[in-house]
N, C-alpha and C positions, 0 to 999 in steps of 0.2 A: 541458591536456587534460582533466584530468576535469572541470573547469567545462564544458566543449562536452559531454562525455558526458553530465553532469548535465541540462544543459539538453534533450539528445536524450531523454532517459530521463522528463524531465518530460513533455516534448511527448506522448511515447508513452502514457504515464500517464493525461492528460488526456484525448487521444482516446478511450481504454478507457472513461473514468467518461463522458465523454459519448453515448456509444454502448451503455454499458451492457455492457460487455465485460471481459475481463481480460488479461492480459499475459502470455504463457508464457514461462518462465524460459528456454527455448529460443531465443525472440524476444529475449529481453533480450540473452544473450550475443551472440546475432546483430549488434545494435545496438552493441555494442562491439568494438574492433579487436583483432586475435587476439593481439597483442603486450601488451596491458593485462592486469597480472594482476589476479586473481581478488579480493583485497583492495581493490583499486582500483576494480574494478568495482562490489564493496558498496558501498564508499564513495560513490561517486557515485548511487548507488540512494538510500543515506539521503539525501543531499543534494537529490536530486531530490524526494523524498517530501516532505522539511522545505519546500521552495519552494513545495508546493500547499498546504500547510496546516497549522497548528499541531498538530504530533502529540498534544499534550495534549488534542485537541477530535477530531481527526478523521485518519485514517491512510491515505492513499493507496497505501500499500505493499501493503493487503490487495486490490487488483488484481492483484499477483503471484500465479500459479497454476503449480504444481507438475502432474504427470499427475494427481494425485488432485483435482486442482482446487482445491487449499488453498494458501495463500501460505507461506513457507518457514519455517523456525525464527526467524528474524531477527524477520520481522513480530511474531509471538507476544511474543518476549523486547521489543521496543520497546513493544508495547502493555502488557505487563506493568509494564515500566519508568516509563511515562508516565502510564497510568491503571489503577494497581496496584488501585484500589477498584472500577472497573467491572470488571476482570478478575476477581478475587475472586469477585464477587457473580455473574458468569456462569459462571464454570469451575471454582470451589471456590479454596481456599488451595493452591497447587503445594507448599506444605510437607508438607501433610496428604491431599491428594487428587490421583490421578493423573488426568490430563486425558485427556478419553475424544475418541474421534473424533468423535461426535454433538456434544459441546459444543465443539468447534474449529469443525465445519461451522456452527453455531448462531450463535455470534460472528462469524465470518466472513461470514455470511449478514445479520447485522445490520450490520455496520461497512460491508460494500460497499453496502447501500441507503442507507444514510447519504452515503457517499460518492458515488454516484449524484444522490440528491438534491441534495447540494452542488453539484456540478459544474452540474447543471442549473439551480440557483438563480443561480449566479455567472453562467452565460451569459445568463439571463432577464437580470441586473441590466445585463450589459453592451448586450444589443440595446435595453433602455430607454432606455440614455444616448446610444445612439449616435442613436436614434431624434428 
């Protein structure tokens, strides 16, 4: 079940990336069967993000959006874990600096631009191979 859910989430994130959109958490939860517990939902999301790109280089989880427009805490934790140096350069070391909303918005905007560009590049490559 988690694999099927992960595939659905990956497809939804991919479509968002191709069209320059984000995936609201409400939509994410609507894609999940009501009987699937939250930990399994977020595990499937993590799996979907990893299938779309190497999180050490690009993180499709940035396309998730709360009402604020920002992704949830899991994105920032994953970014810090896998791209610590980049995170600290952009946001400051969380041990010593409080993370500002403006800093988060800047980091998210940059990563979303990278994800959108990556998806377009992959689609262009696929179209070139098909021709």
